[in-house]
C-alpha positions as CSV (number, residue, x, y, z in Angstrom):
1,M,-21.7,8.8,18.8
2,R,-22.5,12.4,16.7
3,D,-24.5,12.6,13.8
4,Q,-22.4,15.0,12.5
5,P,-18.6,16.1,12.9
6,P,-18.3,19.3,15.8
7,P,-17.9,22.6,13.9
8,T,-14.5,24.5,14.6
9,P,-13.5,27.8,15.5
10,H,-12.6,28.5,12.3
11,G,-16.1,27.4,10.1
12,P,-16.9,24.1,8.9
13,A,-14.0,21.7,7.3
14,P,-13.7,21.3,3.9
15,D,-15.5,18.1,2.5
16,L,-14.1,15.2,2.6
17,F,-14.1,11.7,0.7
18,T,-15.6,13.5,-2.4
19,W,-14.5,12.6,-5.9
20,E,-13.1,16.4,-6.1
21,F,-11.5,15.6,-2.7
22,A,-10.0,12.3,-4.2
23,A,-8.3,14.1,-6.9
24,D,-6.5,16.6,-4.7
25,P,-7.0,16.0,-1.4
26,Y,-3.6,18.2,-0.2
27,P,-5.8,21.5,0.4
28,A,-8.1,19.7,3.0
29,Y,-5.2,18.2,4.5
30,A,-3.9,21.7,5.2
31,W,-7.0,22.9,6.6
32,L,-7.0,20.5,9.1
33,R,-3.5,20.7,10.0
34,E,-3.8,24.2,10.7
35,H,-7.4,24.2,12.4
36,A,-8.4,20.7,13.5
37,P,-5.5,18.5,13.6
38,V,-7.4,15.4,15.3
39,H,-10.8,15.8,13.3
40,R,-13.8,13.5,13.9
41,T,-15.2,13.0,10.9
42,K,-18.0,10.0,9.2
43,L,-16.6,8.4,6.8
44,P,-18.6,7.1,3.7
45,S,-19.1,3.6,5.3
46,G,-21.2,5.8,7.9
47,V,-18.4,4.9,10.6
48,E,-17.1,7.9,12.4
49,A,-13.4,7.6,13.4
50,W,-10.5,10.8,14.3
51,L,-8.1,11.9,11.8
52,V,-4.6,12.6,12.7
53,T,-3.1,15.1,10.0
54,R,0.2,16.7,12.0
55,Y,3.6,14.6,11.6
56,A,4.4,14.7,15.2
57,D,1.1,13.7,16.7
58,A,1.0,11.1,13.7
59,R,4.2,9.4,14.7
60,Q,2.9,9.1,18.3
61,T,0.2,7.7,17.5
62,L,1.6,5.4,15.4
63,A,3.5,4.0,18.2
64,D,1.0,4.1,21.1
65,N,0.4,0.8,22.5
66,R,-3.0,2.0,23.6
67,L,-4.2,2.0,20.1
68,S,-5.2,-1.6,19.1
69,K,-5.4,-3.0,15.9
70,N,-7.6,-5.6,17.0
71,P,-11.3,-4.5,15.6
72,A,-12.4,-6.3,18.8
73,H,-11.7,-3.1,20.7
74,H,-14.0,-0.9,18.2
75,D,-16.6,0.1,20.7
76,E,-19.0,0.1,17.2
77,P,-22.8,0.1,17.0
78,A,-24.6,-2.0,15.1
79,H,-24.9,-0.3,11.4
80,A,-21.2,-0.2,11.8
81,K,-20.5,-3.6,12.6
82,G,-17.6,-5.2,9.9
83,K,-16.9,-1.9,8.2
84,T,-13.6,-0.9,9.4
85,G,-11.7,-3.7,7.8
86,I,-10.9,-5.3,4.5
87,P,-14.5,-6.5,2.8
88,G,-15.1,-10.0,3.1
89,E,-12.2,-10.9,5.4
90,R,-14.4,-11.9,8.3
91,Q,-16.9,-13.6,6.4
92,A,-14.2,-15.9,4.7
93,D,-12.2,-16.7,8.3
94,L,-9.0,-14.2,7.4
95,M,-8.9,-11.7,10.4
96,T,-5.7,-13.2,12.4
97,H,-3.5,-11.2,10.2
98,L,-0.5,-8.7,10.7
99,L,-2.9,-5.5,10.5
100,N,-5.3,-6.9,13.3
101,I,-3.9,-8.1,15.8
102,D,-1.0,-7.1,18.8
103,P,1.4,-8.1,20.5
104,P,2.1,-11.0,21.5
105,D,0.6,-12.7,18.6
106,H,1.8,-9.8,16.3
107,T,5.1,-10.4,17.6
108,R,4.8,-13.6,16.9
109,L,3.7,-14.1,13.6
110,R,5.7,-11.1,12.1
111,R,8.7,-12.5,13.0
112,L,8.0,-16.1,11.4
113,V,7.3,-13.7,8.1
114,S,10.3,-11.2,8.7
115,K,13.2,-13.6,7.2
116,A,11.7,-13.0,3.6
117,F,12.2,-9.3,3.7
118,T,15.7,-9.3,4.7
119,P,18.0,-7.1,2.6
120,R,19.6,-10.2,1.4
121,R,16.4,-12.3,0.9
122,V,15.2,-9.2,-1.1
123,A,18.1,-8.5,-3.0
124,E,18.5,-12.0,-3.9
125,F,14.8,-11.3,-5.6
126,A,16.2,-8.8,-7.5
127,P,16.6,-10.3,-10.9
128,R,13.3,-11.6,-11.0
129,V,11.7,-8.3,-10.5
130,Q,13.9,-7.4,-13.4
131,E,12.8,-10.0,-15.6
132,L,9.2,-9.8,-15.0
133,T,9.9,-5.7,-15.7
134,D,11.1,-6.2,-19.1
135,D,9.0,-8.9,-19.6
136,L,5.8,-6.5,-18.9
137,I,7.2,-3.6,-21.0
138,D,7.9,-5.8,-23.9
139,R,4.4,-6.8,-23.9
140,F,2.9,-3.4,-23.7
141,T,5.2,-1.8,-26.3
142,S,4.5,-4.5,-28.9
143,G,3.6,-3.1,-32.3
144,S,1.9,-0.1,-30.1
145,D,3.0,3.3,-28.8
146,T,0.3,3.6,-26.0
147,A,-0.3,1.8,-22.6
148,D,-2.4,2.1,-19.4
149,L,0.2,2.1,-17.4
150,I,-1.6,0.8,-14.8
151,H,-3.2,-1.8,-16.2
152,D,-0.3,-3.0,-18.5
153,F,2.3,-2.6,-15.9
154,A,1.8,-1.2,-12.5
155,F,-0.7,-3.6,-11.6
156,P,0.7,-7.2,-12.8
157,L,4.5,-6.2,-11.6
158,P,3.7,-6.7,-7.6
159,I,1.2,-9.1,-8.3
160,Y,3.3,-12.2,-9.7
161,A,5.9,-10.7,-7.9
162,I,4.3,-11.6,-4.8
163,C,3.0,-14.9,-6.3
164,D,6.4,-15.6,-6.9
165,L,7.7,-15.0,-3.0
166,L,4.5,-16.7,-1.7
167,G,5.0,-19.7,-4.1
168,V,1.6,-19.6,-6.0
169,P,2.1,-22.0,-9.0
170,R,2.9,-19.8,-12.1
171,E,-0.2,-21.5,-13.7
172,D,-2.2,-20.4,-10.8
173,Q,-0.9,-16.4,-10.9
174,D,-3.1,-15.3,-13.6
175,D,-6.6,-16.4,-11.1
176,F,-4.5,-14.0,-8.5
177,R,-4.6,-11.6,-11.0
178,D,-8.4,-11.3,-11.6
179,W,-9.1,-11.8,-7.9
180,A,-6.6,-9.0,-6.9
181,G,-8.1,-6.8,-9.8
182,M,-11.4,-7.0,-8.3
183,M,-10.3,-6.1,-5.0
184,I,-8.3,-2.9,-6.1
185,R,-11.2,-1.3,-7.8
186,H,-12.8,-1.0,-4.4
187,G,-16.5,0.8,-5.3
188,G,-15.7,0.3,-9.3
189,G,-16.8,-3.5,-9.6
190,P,-19.8,-5.3,-9.2
191,R,-21.6,-5.4,-5.6
192,G,-20.2,-7.7,-3.2
193,G,-17.4,-8.6,-5.5
194,V,-14.6,-7.9,-3.4
195,A,-16.0,-9.9,-0.6
196,R,-16.7,-12.7,-3.2
197,S,-12.9,-12.5,-4.5
198,V,-11.3,-12.8,-1.5
199,K,-13.7,-16.0,-0.5
200,K,-12.3,-17.2,-3.5
201,M,-8.8,-16.8,-3.0
202,R,-9.3,-17.6,1.2
203,G,-10.7,-21.4,-0.7
204,Y,-7.4,-21.4,-3.1
205,L,-5.1,-20.7,0.0
206,A,-6.3,-23.5,2.1
207,E,-5.9,-25.6,-1.1
208,L,-2.5,-24.8,-1.6
209,I,-1.2,-24.6,1.9
210,H,-3.0,-28.4,2.0
211,R,-0.8,-29.2,-1.5
212,K,2.4,-27.4,-0.2
213,R,2.4,-29.6,3.4
214,Q,2.1,-33.0,1.5
215,A,4.8,-32.1,-0.5
216,L,6.7,-30.6,2.0
217,P,10.8,-31.9,1.9
218,A,12.0,-33.0,5.5
219,E,14.6,-30.1,5.3
220,P,14.0,-26.8,3.7
221,V,15.7,-26.1,0.1
222,P,17.3,-22.9,-1.1
223,G,15.0,-19.8,-1.7
224,E,12.3,-21.6,0.0
225,D,8.8,-20.1,-1.1
226,L,7.1,-17.9,1.8
227,I,4.2,-20.4,1.9
228,S,6.3,-23.7,2.6
229,G,8.5,-21.2,4.9
230,L,5.2,-20.8,7.2
231,I,4.0,-24.3,6.8
232,R,7.0,-25.8,8.2
233,A,7.2,-23.0,11.1
234,S,3.6,-24.6,12.1
235,D,4.8,-28.2,12.0
236,H,8.1,-27.2,14.2
237,G,6.8,-25.9,17.3
238,E,6.0,-22.6,16.3
239,H,2.1,-22.7,16.9
240,L,1.1,-21.1,13.3
241,T,-2.9,-22.6,13.2
242,E,-4.4,-23.0,9.0
243,N,-6.1,-20.2,9.7
244,E,-3.3,-18.0,10.5
245,A,-1.4,-18.9,7.8
246,A,-3.9,-18.4,4.9
247,A,-4.5,-15.3,6.6
248,M,-1.2,-14.5,6.6
249,A,-0.4,-15.2,3.0
250,F,-3.8,-13.2,2.0
251,I,-2.4,-10.5,4.0
252,L,1.0,-10.5,2.5
253,L,-0.6,-10.6,-1.1
254,F,-3.4,-7.8,-0.4
255,A,-1.2,-5.4,1.4
256,G,2.1,-6.7,-0.8
257,F,0.8,-5.7,-4.3
258,E,-1.8,-2.7,-4.0
259,T,0.6,-0.3,-2.0
260,T,3.3,-1.0,-4.7
261,V,0.6,-0.6,-7.3
262,N,0.2,2.8,-6.4
263,L,4.0,3.6,-5.9
264,I,4.7,2.7,-9.1
265,G,1.3,4.6,-10.8
266,N,1.2,7.6,-8.4
267,G,5.4,8.2,-8.9
268,T,5.2,7.8,-12.5
269,Y,2.3,10.3,-12.7
270,A,4.3,12.7,-10.7
271,L,7.4,12.1,-12.6
272,L,5.7,13.0,-15.9
273,T,3.6,16.2,-14.0
274,H,7.0,17.2,-13.0
275,P,9.5,17.2,-16.2
276,E,12.4,18.9,-14.4
277,Q,12.5,16.6,-11.9
278,R,12.1,13.5,-14.4
279,E,14.9,15.0,-16.8
280,R,17.1,15.4,-13.4
281,L,16.8,11.5,-12.7
282,Q,17.0,10.1,-16.6
283,R,20.3,12.3,-16.7
284,A,21.5,10.7,-13.1
285,L,20.5,7.2,-14.7
286,A,22.2,7.8,-18.0
287,E,25.5,8.5,-15.9
288,G,25.3,5.3,-13.7
289,D,24.0,7.1,-10.7
290,R,21.6,5.4,-8.8
291,G,21.6,7.5,-5.7
292,L,18.8,10.1,-7.3
293,L,16.5,7.2,-8.1
294,E,17.3,5.9,-4.2
295,T,16.4,9.2,-2.5
296,G,13.8,10.0,-5.6
297,V,11.5,6.7,-4.5
298,E,11.6,8.1,-0.8
299,E,10.3,11.8,-1.9
300,L,7.9,10.1,-4.2
301,L,6.6,8.3,-1.2
302,R,6.5,11.4,0.6
303,F,5.2,14.1,-2.2
304,D,2.0,11.6,-3.3
305,G,2.8,8.3,-1.3
306,P,0.6,4.9,-2.0
307,V,-1.1,5.0,1.3
308,E,-2.9,7.9,2.4
309,L,-4.3,6.5,5.5
310,A,-2.9,4.2,8.1
311,T,-5.1,1.2,8.6
312,W,-7.6,1.3,11.5
313,R,-6.7,1.3,15.2
314,F,-8.9,1.3,18.4
315,A,-8.0,3.4,21.9
316,T,-8.4,0.4,24.7
317,E,-8.7,3.3,27.2
318,P,-8.9,7.1,27.0
319,V,-6.1,8.8,25.2
320,V,-5.1,12.5,24.3
321,I,-3.2,13.0,21.3
322,G,-3.0,16.6,20.1
323,G,-4.8,18.1,22.8
324,Q,-7.8,15.9,22.2
325,R,-9.2,13.2,24.0
326,I,-10.3,10.2,22.4
327,E,-12.7,7.8,24.1
328,T,-12.4,4.1,24.7
329,G,-13.6,1.9,21.5
330,D,-13.0,4.9,19.0
331,P,-11.7,4.2,15.7
332,V,-8.4,6.6,14.9
333,L,-6.7,7.1,11.6
334,V,-3.0,8.6,11.0
335,V,-3.8,10.6,7.8
336,L,-0.1,9.5,6.5
337,A,-0.5,12.0,3.5
338,A,-1.0,15.1,5.6
339,A,1.5,14.2,7.8
340,D,4.2,14.0,5.1
341,R,3.3,17.6,3.4
342,D,3.8,19.0,7.2
343,P,5.6,22.3,6.9
344,E,6.9,21.7,10.8
345,R,8.4,18.8,9.5
346,F,9.4,19.0,5.9
347,A,10.8,22.6,4.3
348,D,8.7,23.2,1.2
349,P,6.8,20.2,1.3
350,D,4.4,20.7,-1.5
351,T,7.6,20.5,-3.5
352,L,8.6,17.5,-5.5
353,D,12.6,17.3,-4.7
354,L,13.9,13.8,-6.1
355,G,17.4,14.7,-4.0
356,R,15.7,15.5,-0.4
357,R,17.6,14.3,1.8
358,D,15.9,15.0,5.3
359,N,13.4,12.7,4.7
360,Q,11.6,10.6,7.5
361,H,8.5,10.4,5.7
362,L,5.5,8.1,7.2
363,G,4.6,6.3,3.7
364,Y,5.4,3.1,5.1
365,G,4.2,3.8,8.7
366,H,6.0,3.6,12.1
367,G,6.8,1.5,15.3
368,I,6.2,-1.9,15.8
369,H,3.4,-2.0,12.4
370,Y,6.1,-0.3,10.4
371,C,5.7,-2.3,6.6
372,L,6.9,-5.7,6.6
373,G,7.4,-6.1,2.5
374,A,9.0,-2.1,2.4
375,P,12.2,-3.4,1.1
376,L,10.5,-5.0,-1.6
377,A,8.1,-2.4,-2.4
378,R,11.3,-0.3,-2.8
379,L,12.9,-2.6,-5.1
380,E,10.4,-3.1,-7.3
381,G,9.7,0.6,-7.4
382,Q,12.9,1.8,-8.0
383,T,13.1,-1.0,-10.8
384,A,10.3,-0.2,-12.5
385,L,10.8,3.7,-12.8
386,A,14.4,3.3,-13.8
387,T,13.6,0.4,-16.2
388,L,10.6,3.0,-17.7
389,L,12.7,6.3,-18.0
390,T,15.5,4.1,-19.8
391,R,13.6,2.5,-21.8
392,L,11.0,4.9,-23.0
393,P,13.0,8.3,-22.8
394,D,10.2,9.9,-24.0
395,L,7.2,8.3,-22.1
396,R,4.5,11.2,-21.5
397,L,1.2,11.7,-20.4
398,A,-1.4,10.9,-23.2
399,A,-4.2,12.7,-21.4
400,D,-4.6,16.2,-19.6
401,P,-3.7,15.8,-16.1
402,A,-7.6,17.0,-15.3
403,E,-8.7,14.3,-16.5
404,V,-6.7,11.9,-14.8
405,R,-9.1,9.8,-12.1
406,W,-8.3,8.7,-9.1
407,R,-9.6,5.6,-7.5
408,G,-12.4,6.1,-4.5
409,G,-11.4,4.1,-1.3
410,L,-10.6,5.1,2.3
411,I,-6.9,3.7,3.3
412,V,-4.9,3.7,-0.4
413,R,-4.4,6.2,-3.1
414,G,-4.0,5.4,-6.5
415,L,-4.9,6.3,-10.1
416,R,-7.7,4.4,-12.1
417,T,-5.6,4.4,-15.2
418,L,-2.4,5.9,-16.1
419,P,-2.5,6.6,-20.1
420,V,0.8,7.5,-22.1
421,E,2.6,7.5,-24.7
422,F,6.0,6.6,-26.5
423,S,8.1,5.7,-28.8
424,P,8.2,2.3,-29.0
425,P,11.8,0.6,-28.1
426,R,14.4,-0.2,-31.0
427,S,14.9,-4.0,-31.2
428,G,17.2,-5.3,-28.6
429,Q,17.0,-2.0,-26.5
430,T,16.9,-2.8,-23.0
C-alpha cells in the first residue's frame, strides 16, 4: 500500500479527520465529490481505505455483494490488524454480528431479530419511549434552566429504550449506561477504556443470557424481550450459538444507541441554528400536524445525520466504482454524509428544508445491510424532538455555535456536548 494518497489533477485533497474537519466536514466532502469521488486516503488508525462520496456511487456500493462485511477479507498489513471494527470486539469474541457477516449467516441472523423492529412492535413500544422522554425532561428541568442535552437527554434516552427492548433489568441499566458512555467517548476516555467496556459488557451479556435461559417459560409471552426471543430461537432449531446471541445483543445495543444519540443531538442543534425551520415545526406541532415532524426527521437525517461513513466493506474481487478500480482486499468506506449532500441528487443540498419530499437519503444505509433499527430510531427521534419543542418552546443554545465541539471518530458524527437554556416548564405542563 502507498504511504501517501495519490495526488489529483486538481491539487492536493483537503485535510481529512482533523478537529477542524470534524466541526464541518461538508466543504471537504464537496471537494472530493467534484474532484476525487472515489478517493484513497490514510485514516487516523493508519489503515488505508477508499472513500466513496457521490450519491449514485454510494448507492451502488452499498448494494454490491462483491464488497464483503467480513473483516477476514481485508488484505491487511500487520500494523492494521484489528483496526477496522469496534475496539475490543475481537478480544471479547463478539465478531459474529450483523455488521461483520455476509449471507447466508447475515440472512439467518437478521431474520431472527427483524420481528422486534416491525412497525407493529415499534408502535407498541411508543408509550414507553414517550414515558422515558418525559421523565428525562422532568429530571433536567427540575430546579434548573440550563442543561447539557447530550448528557442529560440524548444519551440516556436510547440507552434505556434499547435496554428495555433487549430485556436488561432496570437495576442493571445504569451499568450499561456507564459502559456505553465509555464507548461513545471514543478517544476522549482513558487508554483502552473502550475495549475494557466491551469486555465487561460481553461478560454481563453471557451471564444474562444464561439467567434468562434458566427462567424461560415454555411458551412465548406477549411483548417478550429480544434476548429471550434469541434464546428461544436458539433452542428451537435456528442454530444460534451463545456467541452469536451475545454478539447480536451487543451490536443491537451498540448500533442502537449511538446513532440515536446523534440523531437527537445533531437534529436539535440543526433546529436551534436554523430558527425559521424550528419555528415552522413548532407551529405545525401546535396545530396537531405531525406530517412536518415526519419529513423533518428524514431531512435532519440527510442534512447532518448520525452516521457519517457506512461501516467497513472489503473487496472480494477487483471492483470498479465511479471509474476507479478497487483491488481485492481493499477496504471501502461509503461517505453517507457526502452522498446525502450531492447536488446531482438533492436540490439545494446544503439547505435545511423540513418539508423536503424527494428525500431518499442514505442515512440508514441501503441494501441488505439497511439499518434494522431504523423504525425505532425514527420513533425515538420524532418523540424526543416533538416533546422538547413542545415542553420547552424557548429552548436555545447556551454557547456560540463556533464553540460547540464534535466528537472525533470515523463512522459516526455527533456532538460532545450541547449546552442549552430554557424557561422551566410550568408545574403540570406536559
